VOLUMMAR-408879 format. One record per atom (N, C-alpha, C, O): z negated, y, x; atom name. Coordinates in steps of 0.001 Angstrom, whole numbers, plus 524288, in hexadecimal, padded with zeros to 5 digits. Layout:
N
+-------+-------+-------+------+
:    up : north :  east : atom :
+-------+-------+-------+------+
:     Z :     Y :     X :   CA :
...
+-------+-------+-------+------+
# end
This chain:
116
+-------+-------+-------+------+
:    up : north :  east : atom :
+-------+-------+-------+------+
: 80F8C : 7B73A : 78B2E :    N :
: 80EEB : 7BCD5 : 78B58 :   CA :
: 809BA : 7BE7A : 78DBE :    C :
: 80940 : 7C2CA : 78FD1 :    O :
: 805E4 : 7BB15 : 78D74 :    N :
: 800C5 : 7BC71 : 78F74 :   CA :
: 80084 : 7BC16 : 79562 :    C :
: 7FD3E : 7BE9D : 797D7 :    O :
: 803F5 : 7B8F6 : 797AE :    N :
: 803C3 : 7B812 : 79D4E :   CA :
: 80433 : 7BD0F : 7A08C :    C :
: 800FC : 7BDCB : 7A40D :    O :
: 80803 : 7C091 : 79F99 :    N :
: 8084C : 7C550 : 7A2C6 :   CA :
: 80391 : 7C8E0 : 7A22E :    C :
: 80205 : 7CB77 : 7A5ED :    O :
: 80142 : 7C90A : 79D8C :    N :
: 7FCD0 : 7CC95 : 79CDB :   CA :
: 7F7EC : 7CA89 : 79F8F :    C :
: 7F492 : 7CDA0 : 7A116 :    O :
: 7F770 : 7C56B : 7A02F :    N :
: 7F2F2 : 7C344 : 7A2FF :   CA :
: 7F35F : 7C47D : 7A8D0 :    C :
: 7EF6F : 7C597 : 7AB58 :    O :
: 7F813 : 7C44F : 7AAEF :    N :
: 7F8E0 : 7C520 : 7B087 :   CA :
: 7F986 : 7CAD4 : 7B213 :    C :
: 7FA27 : 7CBEF : 7B6B6 :    O :
: 7F966 : 7CE6D : 7AE78 :    N :
: 7FA40 : 7D3E2 : 7AFE5 :   CA :
: 7F644 : 7D5FC : 7B3D2 :    C :
: 7F7D7 : 7D8D8 : 7B75A :    O :
: 7F128 : 7D4BE : 7B36E :    N :
: 7ED9D : 7D6A6 : 7B785 :   CA :
: 7EEDE : 7D472 : 7BCE6 :    C :
: 7EE5E : 7D72F : 7C0D2 :    O :
: 7F07C : 7CF8A : 7BD1D :    N :
: 7F1E6 : 7CD32 : 7C223 :   CA :
: 7F6D8 : 7CFC8 : 7C445 :    C :
: 7F731 : 7D0EA : 7C8EE :    O :
: 7FA98 : 7D0B3 : 7C0E6 :    N :
: 7FF70 : 7D357 : 7C27A :   CA :
: 7FE30 : 7D8D4 : 7C46E :    C :
: 8003F : 7DA8E : 7C86B :    O :
: 7FAD0 : 7DB8A : 7C197 :    N :
: 7F95B : 7E0DA : 7C30F :   CA :
: 7F6B3 : 7E0EA : 7C86C :    C :
: 7F7FA : 7E434 : 7CBB1 :    O :
: 7F30B : 7DD58 : 7C95B :    N :
: 7F055 : 7DD32 : 7CE64 :   CA :
: 7F400 : 7DBAD : 7D2D9 :    C :
: 7F388 : 7DDC2 : 7D728 :    O :
: 7F79F : 7D817 : 7D1E1 :    N :
: 7FB50 : 7D68B : 7D5F8 :   CA :
: 7FEF4 : 7DB0F : 7D761 :    C :
: 7FFF8 : 7DC06 : 7DBFA :    O :
: 800E4 : 7DDC8 : 7D379 :    N :
: 80459 : 7E236 : 7D481 :   CA :
: 80149 : 7E6A6 : 7D71A :    C :
: 80351 : 7E950 : 7DA8D :    O :
: 7FC77 : 7E76C : 7D575 :    N :
: 7F91A : 7EB63 : 7D7DF :   CA :
: 7F83B : 7EA24 : 7DDA4 :    C :
: 7F876 : 7EDA2 : 7E0F1 :    O :
: 7F740 : 7E53C : 7DED9 :    N :
: 7F678 : 7E39F : 7E443 :   CA :
: 7FB6B : 7E455 : 7E77B :    C :
: 7FB33 : 7E622 : 7EBEF :    O :
: 7FFD8 : 7E2EE : 7E53E :    N :
: 804B9 : 7E3A9 : 7E824 :   CA :
: 805E3 : 7E973 : 7E8FB :    C :
: 80805 : 7EAE6 : 7ED0B :    O :
: 80489 : 7ECC3 : 7E53C :    N :
: 80538 : 7F263 : 7E5EC :   CA :
: 801BF : 7F485 : 7EA36 :    C :
: 8035E : 7F7E5 : 7ED3A :    O :
: 7FCFB : 7F290 : 7EA7C :    N :
: 7F966 : 7F43C : 7EEA0 :   CA :
: 7FB6F : 7F27F : 7F3F0 :    C :
: 7FB44 : 7F57F : 7F7B1 :    O :
: 7FD58 : 7EDB5 : 7F449 :    N :
: 7FF87 : 7EBD9 : 7F93D :   CA :
: 80455 : 7EEFA : 7FADD :    C :
: 8050B : 7F020 : 7FF7A :    O :
: 80792 : 7F053 : 7F723 :    N :
: 80C2B : 7F37E : 7F868 :   CA :
: 80A9D : 7F90A : 7F9EA :    C :
: 80D20 : 7FB70 : 7FD3E :    O :
: 8068A : 7FB12 : 7F786 :    N :
: 80485 : 80029 : 7F921 :   CA :
: 80297 : 80009 : 7FEB8 :    C :
: 8037F : 803B2 : 801B4 :    O :
: 7FFEB : 7FBD1 : 80028 :    N :
: 7FE24 : 7FB29 : 80587 :   CA :
: 802C4 : 7FAB5 : 8093A :    C :
: 802B6 : 7FCF3 : 80D7B :    O :
: 806B5 : 7F7DA : 807A5 :    N :
: 80B64 : 7F747 : 80AD8 :   CA :
: 80E18 : 7FC89 : 80BB1 :    C :
: 80FA7 : 7FDC9 : 81011 :    O :
: 80EA5 : 7FF8F : 80799 :    N :
: 81140 : 804A3 : 8081E :   CA :
: 80DF1 : 80882 : 80B3A :    C :
: 8100A : 80BC1 : 80E17 :    O :
: 808C9 : 80829 : 80AAC :    N :
: 80561 : 80B99 : 80DB1 :   CA :
: 8059E : 80A3D : 81381 :    C :
: 805EA : 80DB8 : 816CF :    O :
: 8057E : 80531 : 814BC :    N :
: 805D5 : 803B6 : 81A3D :   CA :
: 80B3D : 804FE : 81C7E :    C :
: 80BB8 : 8064B : 82119 :    O :
: 80F47 : 8049E : 8193C :    N :
: 8147D : 8062E : 81AFA :   CA :
: 8149E : 80BF9 : 81C3E :    C :
: 81707 : 80DA2 : 8200E :    O :
: 811FE : 80F02 : 818FF :    N :
: 811B6 : 814A1 : 819FC :   CA :
: 80EF0 : 815CF : 81F1E :    C :
: 8107F : 81959 : 821FA :    O :
: 80ACE : 812D5 : 8204B :    N :
: 8080D : 81393 : 82540 :   CA :
: 80B80 : 8122C : 829E9 :    C :
: 80BB2 : 8150D : 82DC2 :    O :
: 80E37 : 80DC3 : 8298E :    N :
: 811A9 : 80C33 : 82DD6 :   CA :
: 81639 : 80FF3 : 82E6B :    C :
: 817CD : 81128 : 832CC :    O :
: 81858 : 811CA : 82A21 :    N :
: 81CD5 : 81559 : 82A65 :   CA :
: 81B3E : 81A9F : 82CAB :    C :
: 81E72 : 81D4A : 82F12 :    O :
: 81653 : 81C24 : 82BED :    N :
: 8149E : 8211B : 82E37 :   CA :
: 81464 : 820CF : 8342B :    C :
: 814A9 : 824D1 : 836D0 :    O :
: 813E4 : 81C15 : 83646 :    N :
: 813E7 : 81B6D : 83BF9 :   CA :
: 8196E : 81B9C : 83E37 :    C :
: 81A23 : 81C6E : 842E7 :    O :
: 81D4E : 81AD9 : 83AE3 :    N :
: 822C3 : 81AE5 : 83C9A :   CA :
: 8253A : 82031 : 83B6F :    C :
: 828F6 : 82086 : 8386C :    O :
: 82333 : 82440 : 83DC4 :    N :
: 824F5 : 82990 : 83C88 :   CA :
: 82A97 : 82A88 : 83E2C :    C :
: 82D9B : 82CD7 : 83B39 :    O :
: 82BFE : 828D4 : 842BF :    N :
: 8313A : 829EA : 844C5 :   CA :
: 83543 : 825FC : 842CC :    C :
: 839EE : 82724 : 842B4 :    O :
: 83382 : 82166 : 8413E :    N :
: 8371D : 81D41 : 83FB2 :   CA :
: 8375A : 81CE6 : 839C1 :    C :
: 834E2 : 81985 : 83762 :    O :
: 83A58 : 82068 : 83765 :    N :
: 83A8E : 820A3 : 831B1 :   CA :
: 83D58 : 81BE7 : 82F5C :    C :
: 83C13 : 81A40 : 82B06 :    O :
: 84120 : 819B6 : 83232 :    N :
: 843E0 : 81527 : 83020 :   CA :
: 84026 : 8108D : 82F8F :    C :
: 84047 : 80DCA : 82BA0 :    O :
: 83CD9 : 80FB9 : 83373 :    N :
: 8390B : 80B70 : 8331D :   CA :
: 83515 : 80C5A : 82EC7 :    C :
: 8337A : 808AD : 82C20 :    O :
: 83386 : 81135 : 82E0F :    N :
: 82FD4 : 8126C : 829DE :   CA :
: 8324D : 8116C : 8248A :    C :
: 82FC6 : 80F41 : 82112 :    O :
: 83731 : 812F8 : 823DF :    N :
: 839E1 : 811FA : 81EE7 :   CA :
: 83AB6 : 80C25 : 81E05 :    C :
: 83A57 : 80A46 : 8199B :    O :
: 83BD2 : 80951 : 82226 :    N :
: 83C66 : 803AD : 821C2 :   CA :
: 8373B : 8011B : 82049 :    C :
: 8371E : 7FD6A : 81D34 :    O :
: 8330A : 8030B : 82279 :    N :
: 82DD4 : 80116 : 82129 :   CA :
: 82C8C : 80220 : 81B6F :    C :
: 82A70 : 7FEB8 : 818C7 :    O :
: 82DC8 : 806BE : 81989 :    N :
: 82CF9 : 807FC : 813FB :   CA :
: 8304D : 80470 : 8107A :    C :
: 82E7C : 80294 : 80C6E :    O :
: 83526 : 8038A : 81214 :    N :
: 8389C : 80037 : 80F01 :   CA :
: 83659 : 7FAB9 : 80E76 :    C :
: 83635 : 7F892 : 80A2A :    O :
: 83496 : 7F878 : 812C7 :    N :
: 8326C : 7F335 : 8128D :   CA :
: 82D40 : 7F304 : 80F9C :    C :
: 82C0D : 7EF18 : 80D19 :    O :
: 82A34 : 7F728 : 80FE2 :    N :
: 82552 : 7F752 : 80CEA :   CA :
: 82665 : 7F77C : 8070F :    C :
: 823CB : 7F4CD : 80408 :    O :
: 82A29 : 7FA93 : 8057B :    N :
: 82B86 : 7FADA : 7FFEA :   CA :
: 82DF6 : 7F5BD : 7FE19 :    C :
: 82CE5 : 7F3EE : 7F9C6 :    O :
: 83136 : 7F36E : 8015D :    N :
: 8338B : 7EE67 : 8000D :   CA :
: 82F59 : 7EA2E : 7FF87 :    C :
: 82F7C : 7E712 : 7FBDD :    O :
: 82BAB : 7EA11 : 80324 :    N :
: 8276A : 7E647 : 802DF :   CA :
: 823EB : 7E73A : 7FE1E :    C :
: 821FB : 7E385 : 7FBBF :    O :
: 82321 : 7EC20 : 7FCBE :    N :
: 82014 : 7ED62 : 7F80C :   CA :
: 822D3 : 7EB67 : 7F326 :    C :
: 8205D : 7E926 : 7EFAF :    O :
: 827DE : 7EC41 : 7F2E6 :    N :
: 82AE0 : 7EA5F : 7EE6B :   CA :
: 82ABF : 7E46E : 7EE1B :    C :
: 82A26 : 7E239 : 7E9E0 :    O :
: 82B4E : 7E1D7 : 7F293 :    N :
: 82B2F : 7DC21 : 7F2A0 :   CA :
: 825D2 : 7DA04 : 7F119 :    C :
: 82573 : 7D617 : 7EE59 :    O :
: 821AF : 7DC99 : 7F2DF :    N :
: 81C6C : 7DAF6 : 7F169 :   CA :
: 81B85 : 7DB8B : 7EB8E :    C :
: 81963 : 7D80B : 7E90A :    O :
: 81D28 : 7DFFA : 7E96A :    N :
: 81C96 : 7E0CB : 7E3CA :   CA :
: 81FCE : 7DCD9 : 7E0B7 :    C :
: 81DFE : 7DABF : 7DCC9 :    O :
: 82486 : 7DBDB : 7E27D :    N :
: 827DA : 7D814 : 7DFC1 :   CA :
: 825A6 : 7D295 : 7E00D :    C :
: 825D1 : 7CFB3 : 7DC35 :    O :
: 82393 : 7D115 : 7E498 :    N :
: 8215E : 7CBD7 : 7E533 :   CA :
: 81C89 : 7CB28 : 7E1C5 :    C :
: 81BE4 : 7C71A : 7DF43 :    O :
: 81928 : 7CF19 : 7E1A9 :    N :
: 8147B : 7CEBE : 7DE5E :   CA :
: 81606 : 7CEAF : 7D8A3 :    C :
: 813D2 : 7CBB9 : 7D58F :    O :
: 819BD : 7D1E2 : 7D735 :    N :
: 81B82 : 7D203 : 7D1C8 :   CA :
: 81E1D : 7CCDB : 7D03C :    C :
: 81D75 : 7CB10 : 7CBD3 :    O :
: 82101 : 7CA82 : 7D3C0 :    N :
: 82379 : 7C582 : 7D2AA :   CA :
: 81F68 : 7C12B : 7D222 :    C :
: 81FD9 : 7BDD1 : 7CEB6 :    O :
: 81B80 : 7C13E : 7D57D :    N :
: 8177A : 7BD34 : 7D566 :   CA :
: 813E3 : 7BDC8 : 7D0AC :    C :
: 812C2 : 7B9EA : 7CE0B :    O :
: 8121A : 7C26F : 7CF92 :    N :
: 80E32 : 7C34E : 7CB7C :   CA :
: 810B9 : 7C41F : 7C627 :    C :
: 80EFE : 7C1E2 : 7C243 :    O :
: 814C9 : 7C74F : 7C5FB :    N :
: 81707 : 7C907 : 7C105 :   CA :
: 81C3C : 7C657 : 7BFDD :    C :
: 81EFC : 7C7D6 : 7BC36 :    O :
: 81D95 : 7C266 : 7C2F5 :    N :
: 8226B : 7BF69 : 7C24A :   CA :
: 82745 : 7C2E5 : 7C25B :    C :
: 82B16 : 7C1D3 : 7BFA2 :    O :
: 82719 : 7C6FC : 7C56C :    N :
: 82B99 : 7CA5E : 7C62C :   CA :
: 82CA2 : 7CE45 : 7C1DD :    C :
: 83095 : 7D102 : 7C200 :    O :
: 82936 : 7CE99 : 7BE11 :    N :
: 82A05 : 7D256 : 7B9D2 :   CA :
: 827CB : 7D79C : 7BB6D :    C :
: 8231B : 7D828 : 7BC59 :    O :
: 82B3C : 7DB77 : 7BBBF :    N :
: 8297E : 7E0B7 : 7BD13 :   CA :
: 827E8 : 7E376 : 7B80C :    C :
: 82B25 : 7E4A4 : 7B4B2 :    O :
: 822F3 : 7E46B : 7B7A4 :    N :
: 820F4 : 7E74F : 7B329 :   CA :
: 81F65 : 7ECB9 : 7B507 :    C :
: 81E7D : 7ED9B : 7B9AA :    O :
: 81F1B : 7F04B : 7B159 :    N :
: 81DEC : 7F5B2 : 7B2C3 :   CA :
: 81892 : 7F62B : 7B553 :    C :
: 817F9 : 7F909 : 7B924 :    O :
: 814B1 : 7F369 : 7B34D :    N :
: 80F6F : 7F401 : 7B570 :   CA :
: 80EF7 : 7F1AF : 7BAE9 :    C :
: 80BA8 : 7F36A : 7BDF1 :    O :
: 81232 : 7EDCF : 7BC43 :    N :
: 811EB : 7EBB7 : 7C193 :   CA :
: 81413 : 7EFA7 : 7C57C :    C :
: 811D6 : 7F06D : 7C9AC :    O :
: 8185E : 7F21A : 7C421 :    N :
: 81AA0 : 7F602 : 7C7AD :   CA :
: 8170A : 7FABA : 7C816 :    C :
: 81642 : 7FCCC : 7CC5A :    O :
: 814DC : 7FC72 : 7C3B7 :    N :
: 81148 : 800DE : 7C3BE :   CA :
: 80C5A : 7FFAF : 7C6DD :    C :
: 80A7B : 802FA : 7C9D3 :    O :
: 80A44 : 7FAFB : 7C633 :    N :
: 805A2 : 7F962 : 7C925 :   CA :
: 806B6 : 7F943 : 7CEFE :    C :
: 80382 : 7FB07 : 7D21D :    O :
: 80B33 : 7F731 : 7D073 :    N :
: 80C9A : 7F6E2 : 7D5F8 :   CA :
: 80D10 : 7FC4F : 7D862 :    C :
: 80ADD : 7FD51 : 7DC89 :    O :
: 80FDD : 7FFBB : 7D5D8 :    N :
: 810A8 : 80500 : 7D7EB :   CA :
: 80B77 : 80802 : 7D829 :    C :
: 80A4C : 80A89 : 7DC15 :    O :
: 80867 : 807B5 : 7D401 :    N :
: 8036B : 80A8D : 7D3E7 :   CA :
: 7FF9C : 80881 : 7D7FE :    C :
: 7FCF7 : 80B95 : 7DA93 :    O :
: 7FF4A : 8035A : 7D89E :    N :
: 7FBA5 : 80137 : 7DC73 :   CA :
: 7FD5D : 80282 : 7E1FE :    C :
: 7FA17 : 8038F : 7E55A :    O :
: 80260 : 80271 : 7E2F7 :    N :
: 80449 : 803D4 : 7E824 :   CA :
: 8032F : 80993 : 7E961 :    C :
: 80171 : 80ADA : 7EDAD :    O :
: 80431 : 80CFA : 7E5A8 :    N :
: 8033F : 81296 : 7E67C :   CA :
: 7FD72 : 813CC : 7E706 :    C :
: 7FBE6 : 816D0 : 7EA6F :    O :
: 7FA48 : 8117F : 7E3B9 :    N :
: 7F4A8 : 81266 : 7E40A :   CA :
: 7F265 : 8105B : 7E91F :    C :
: 7EF0E : 812E2 : 7EB7C :    O :
: 7F42D : 80BD3 : 7EACF :    N :
: 7F242 : 809BD : 7EFBD :   CA :
: 7F3B3 : 80D43 : 7F442 :    C :
: 7F077 : 80E65 : 7F7A2 :    O :
: 7F897 : 80F01 : 7F451 :    N :
: 7FA3F : 81266 : 7F89A :   CA :
: 7F72D : 8177D : 7F89B :    C :
: 7F5C1 : 81974 : 7FCC2 :    O :
: 7F623 : 819A6 : 7F3FD :    N :
: 7F344 : 81E88 : 7F3B0 :   CA :
: 7ED9E : 81DD0 : 7F57A :    C :
: 7EBC0 : 820B8 : 7F8D2 :    O :
: 7EAED : 81A00 : 7F34B :    N :
: 7E567 : 81945 : 7F49E :   CA :
: 7E4AB : 8172F : 7FA18 :    C :
: 7E107 : 818C9 : 7FCCD :    O :
: 7E80B : 813A2 : 7FBCF :    N :
: 7E774 : 81185 : 80106 :   CA :
: 7E88B : 815A6 : 8051F :    C :
: 7E5E6 : 815E6 : 80921 :    O :
: 7EC6B : 818DB : 8041B :    N :
: 7ED94 : 81D0A : 807CF :   CA :
: 7E8F3 : 820C6 : 8082C :    C :
: 7E798 : 8228E : 80C6D :    O :
: 7E688 : 821F6 : 803BB :    N :
: 7E1F7 : 8255F : 803AD :   CA :
: 7DD70 : 822E1 : 806AC :    C :
: 7DAFD : 82569 : 809F2 :    O :
: 7DC59 : 81DED : 8058B :    N :
: 7D801 : 81B48 : 80834 :   CA :
: 7D927 : 81A78 : 80DFB :    C :
: 7D5AA : 81B06 : 8113E :    O :
: 7DE00 : 8192A : 80F45 :    N :
: 7DF67 : 81851 : 814B4 :   CA :
: 7DEBB : 81D4D : 817DE :    C :
: 7DC78 : 81D21 : 81C1B :    O :
: 7E09B : 821AF : 815F5 :    N :
: 7E013 : 8268B : 818E3 :   CA :
: 7DA5B : 82838 : 8193D :    C :
: 7D8AD : 82A58 : 81D36 :    O :
: 7D769 : 82744 : 8151D :    N :
: 7D1DA : 82897 : 81548 :   CA :
: 7CF05 : 82545 : 81959 :    C :
: 7CBF1 : 82749 : 81C71 :    O :
: 7D015 : 8202C : 81954 :    N :
: 7CD9B : 81CB0 : 81D14 :   CA :
: 7CF5A : 81DF7 : 8229D :    C :
: 7CC22 : 81E19 : 8262E :    O :
: 7D46A : 81EE8 : 82362 :    N :
: 7D679 : 8200E : 8288D :   CA :
: 7D432 : 82523 : 82AA7 :    C :
: 7D2D3 : 82576 : 82F40 :    O :
: 7D3CA : 82913 : 82757 :    N :
: 7D19D : 82E16 : 82903 :   CA :
: 7CBE8 : 82D72 : 82A98 :    C :
: 7CA33 : 82F9D : 82E87 :    O :
: 7C8F8 : 82A73 : 82782 :    N :
: 7C377 : 82998 : 828C7 :   CA :
: 7C2EB : 826A3 : 82DEC :    C :
: 7BFA7 : 8280A : 83129 :    O :
: 7C60F : 82295 : 82EB7 :    N :
: 7C5DE : 81F8C : 83384 :   CA :
: 7C76D : 822E0 : 83833 :    C :
: 7C4EE : 822A4 : 83C4D :    O :
: 7CB8D : 825F9 : 83795 :    N :
: 7CD64 : 82939 : 83BE5 :   CA :
: 7C958 : 82D53 : 83D56 :    C :
: 7C848 : 82E2F : 841F3 :    O :
: 7C716 : 82FDF : 83969 :    N :
: 7C331 : 833E5 : 83A8A :   CA :
: 7BE59 : 83195 : 83D1E :    C :
: 7BC11 : 833F7 : 8409D :    O :
: 7BCCD : 82CF3 : 83B64 :    N :
: 7B833 : 82A82 : 83DB8 :   CA :
: 7B943 : 8290B : 8435F :    C :
: 7B60C : 82A34 : 846C2 :    O :
: 7BD9D : 82690 : 84480 :    N :
: 7BED0 : 824EF : 849D8 :   CA :
: 7C041 : 82987 : 84D50 :    C :
: 7BECD : 829A7 : 851E5 :    O :
: 7C30F : 82D42 : 84B36 :    N :
: 7C47D : 831D2 : 84E4C :   CA :
: 7BFA1 : 83512 : 84F86 :    C :
: 7BF29 : 8374A : 853C4 :    O :
: 7BC0B : 83553 : 84BCA :    N :
: 7B722 : 83827 : 84CAD :   CA :
: 7B3E5 : 835AB : 850F2 :    C :
: 7B178 : 8386E : 8540C :    O :
: 7B3CF : 8307F : 8512D :    N :
: 7B0F4 : 82DC7 : 85556 :   CA :
: 7B355 : 82EE1 : 85AA8 :    C :
: 7B086 : 82FC3 : 85E75 :    O :
: 7B880 : 82ED3 : 85AEE :    N :
: 7BB1C : 82FE4 : 85FE9 :   CA :
: 7BA1A : 83575 : 861B7 :    C :
: 7B93B : 83670 : 86657 :    O :
: 7BA3B : 83916 : 85E05 :    N :
: 7B951 : 83E90 : 85F69 :   CA :
: 7B3B6 : 83F4C : 86155 :    C :
: 7B2CE : 84230 : 86511 :    O :
: 7AFEF : 83CB4 : 85ECF :    N :
: 7AA7D : 83D18 : 86080 :   CA :
: 7A9DC : 83AB9 : 865EA :    C :
: 7A729 : 83CED : 8693A :    O :
: 7AC4F : 83648 : 866D3 :    N :
: 7ABE1 : 833A7 : 86BED :   CA :
: 7AE53 : 83708 : 87037 :    C :
: 7AC3C : 83749 : 8748A :    O :
: 7B2A6 : 83997 : 86F1B :    N :
: 7B50E : 83CFF : 872F9 :   CA :
: 7B1C7 : 841D5 : 87407 :    C :
: 7B18F : 843B1 : 87875 :    O :
: 7AF35 : 843E6 : 86FFB :    N :
: 7ABCF : 8487B : 870BC :   CA :
: 7A710 : 84715 : 87405 :    C :
: 7A560 : 84A25 : 87753 :    O :
: 7A4E5 : 84265 : 87318 :    N :
: 7A050 : 840C8 : 87609 :   CA :
: 7A190 : 83FC5 : 87BB5 :    C :
: 79E2B : 8406E : 87F0B :    O :
: 7A655 : 83E2F : 87CEC :    N :
: 7A7EF : 83D38 : 88258 :   CA :
: 7A854 : 8424B : 88569 :    C :
: 7A74B : 84261 : 88A1B :    O :
: 7A9CF : 84676 : 882D3 :    N :
: 7AA81 : 84B6A : 885A3 :   CA :
: 7A5AC : 84EA5 : 885C9 :    C :
: 7A5B0 : 852E7 : 88805 :    O :
+-------+-------+-------+------+
# end
């Protein structure tokens, strides 16, 4: 009986890591799908494979770490870590991208003004 309680932090960290990886996968899928504006079938297919790969990753980690036992806290940890990663990463990504774009665009605008 003591064995599962000793491994709970390891199980929690493994599921947390898999949730973060799946959040990254879904975020990158969202970026690629936004480039496929006219091709909705390909975008839906991309989403389907991303969700399928996320499910397979969660199942593989759960099988390896938790011996295939689905407990409530593992599913909750996976969903929460995936959602939190997508929320914070999207916020940081847009902040970083905006800063990079403004810095580089500002340099180009200054260089063009100096030429004229």
